[in-house]
C-alpha positions, 0 to 999 in steps of 0.5 A, spaced: 272 465 394 266 468 397 264 469 404 259 464 406 255 463 413 253 456 415 247 455 420 248 449 424 245 445 429 245 447 437 245 440 440 253 440 441 257 446 443 263 444 438 261 438 433 257 442 428 263 447 427 268 442 426 264 437 422 263 443 417 270 444 417 272 437 416 268 436 410 271 442 407 278 439 408 276 432 406 273 435 399 279 439 398 276 446 399 281 451 401 277 456 406 279 461 412 274 462 418 271 469 419 268 467 425 264 462 430 258 465 433 252 461 436 249 456 431 253 460 425 260 459 422 262 464 417 268 462 412 271 464 406 271 459 401 268 457 394 261 457 394 260 450 390 262 447 397 255 449 399 252 443 395 258 438 398 256 440 405 248 439 403 250 432 401 254 430 407 253 434 413 249 431 419 249 438 423 249 443 418 242 446 416 243 451 411 249 455 407 248 462 405 252 467 401 253 472 405 250 479 403 252 483 409 252 483 417 250 489 422 248 490 429 241 487 431 238 494 430 232 494 426 234 501 423 241 499 421 238 493 418 233 496 414 238 502 412 243 497 410 238 493 406 237 499 402 244 500 400 244 493 397 243 492 389 239 486 389 239 485 382 245 482 382 242 476 386 236 475 381 234 475 374 228 478 371 222 474 372 224 470 378 221 470 385 223 470 392 222 470 399 225 473 405 226 469 412 228 471 419 230 466 424 232 468 431 237 463 435 236 461 442 232 467 443 237 473 441 234 480 440 227 479 443 225 486 441 225 484 434 219 481 430 222 476 425 215 477 421 215 484 421 222 484 419 221 479 413 216 484 411 220 490 411 226 487 408 221 484 402 218 490 401 225 494 400 227 488 395 220 488 391 221 496 390 228 496 388 226 490 383 220 494 380 220 493 373 224 487 372 218 482 373 221 480 380 215 478 385 214 475 392 212 467 392 211 465 399 210 457 397 215 456 391 220 462 391 226 461 386 230 465 391 230 465 399 234 470 402 235 468 410 237 473 416 240 470 422 239 474 429 245 471 433 249 474 439 246 481 438 248 481 430 244 480 424 247 476 418 243 476 411 245 472 405 242 468 399 241 461 401 245 456 397 243 450 400 237 448 405 240 442 409 234 437 411 235 431 415 229 426 414 234 421 411 238 420 417 231 419 421 229 414 416 236 410 417 235 410 425 237 404 428 230 401 429 228 402 422 234 397 420 233 390 418 237 388 424 237 392 430 241 392 437 240 397 442 247 399 442 247 401 435 249 408 434 244 413 431 245 415 423 246 422 425 252 421 430 255 416 425 255 420 419 258 426 423 264 421 425 265 419 418 265 426 416 270 428 422 275 422 420 275 426 413 273 420 409 271 422 402 268 418 396 273 412 393 277 412 400 278 405 404 274 406 411 275 400 416 271 399 422 274 394 427 268 394 431 262 394 426 256 392 430 250 393 426 254 397 421 252 404 423 258 407 421 259 403 415 253 405 412 254 412 412 261 411 409 258 407 404 253 412 402 258 418 401 262 413 396 267 410 401 269 403 400 268 399 406 271 394 411 268 391 417 270 387 423 266 384 429 268 378 433 261 376 433 258 372 427 251 375 428 253 382 428 257 381 421 251 377 418 246 383 421 251 388 418 251 385 412 243 385 412 243 392 413 248 394 408 245 391 403 238 394 405 241 401 403 244 398 396 251 398 399 256 392 398 262 392 402 269 390 400 269 386 406 265 384 412 269 379 417 268 375 423 275 377 427 278 380 433 280 387 432 286 385 436 288 381 431 285 384 424 286 380 418 289 386 414 296 384 412 296 386 404 293 393 404 293 400 408 286 403 410 285 411 409 281 412 415 278 408 421 272 410 424 269 406 430 265 406 436 268 400 441 264 396 445 262 399 452 256 399 457 251 394 459 249 393 452 255 391 449 260 385 449 267 386 451 269 379 451 271 380 459 276 386 457 276 393 460 274 398 455 281 401 456 284 395 454 280 394 448 282 401 446 290 400 448 289 394 443 286 398 438 291 403 437 297 398 437 294 395 431 291 401 428 299 403 426 299 397 422 293 398 418 292 405 417 296 409 412 301 414 414 297 421 414 291 417 415 285 419 420 282 416 426 275 418 429 273 414 435 268 414 440 269 412 448 267 414 455 270 421 457 273 417 463 278 413 459 282 418 457 283 416 450 287 422 448 293 420 452 292 413 449 292 415 442 298 419 443 302 414 447 301 410 440 304 415 436 298 418 433 297 426 433 291 428 437 287 433 433 280 435 436 275 432 441 268 433 442 264 431 449 257 428 448 253 428 455 249 421 454 246 420 462 249 421 469 254 415 468 256 416 461 259 422 457 262 420 450 268 423 447 269 423 440 276 424 438 280 425 432 287 423 431 292 423 425 297 418 423 304 422 423 307 422 416 306 422 409 304 417 404 
């Protein structure tokens, strides 16, 4: 077990922390939370989890092996750096770089560039004679310092998490487009919150253009999609195949009467229709969700997870509880004046 910290997105106050923790849980990593600061999650866990989070996360930016933390005071930071044996983190002949990032304007009196230079000089002097040098372009190792909440956290970066692929999978870049389609970033986050992992069977009973199915398929899940409109099923199949994903099933079906009788799914991840661009077949969103949870109990295995999006005004937590599901967490995303979306996670009680 190692002390790690994750630099995470600041676009939502709760989602990024929960997404990282859900990934660790789904992949079977034991962990304990050491602290949650502004855009920083500290945990104690197996350091190998950094690569797993890098592969799966939509909202994390970096994972570091924590070396030390202290107050955001230059003298205290530099005196602490001088006490660290950096030879344990670098082999002979390796190169390194120091980067310092400021979260939301924290500690404005500290110059990040000056601090990078001073820390780099200390590390270089300590490593003199071992052929270790600074490389600003292609370093072997990156040391990352984070200024947040009046504190300074310093570590060796284990994984840098870039999200260009999520942008490339945006709704408007797919072969089949619909204005109500969910972004790849939010779809990946919801799949992660549902604790899905490779080999699991994931169902989206309102699959639309396939946003959630694509993200589940890309992390190795088996997938099934339902939609009441044939055009959506055909478009979803087109989108899935463009990413090399073959579903176990894509079926034109009403989610109120799912044609799944011979198997149980491990996870349900879905964004039921609501709003002006979506078809609700004349039903209210609340009625759709009542039917959804009623049927979810028939197709979801005991202990399985649901991650569902709905307008905050619907009261999805109470609907899920009323149908026997345990509510684990909810996150709220402001979309516009008339819509705040709730992302809710539930678990079906019981053991397999």
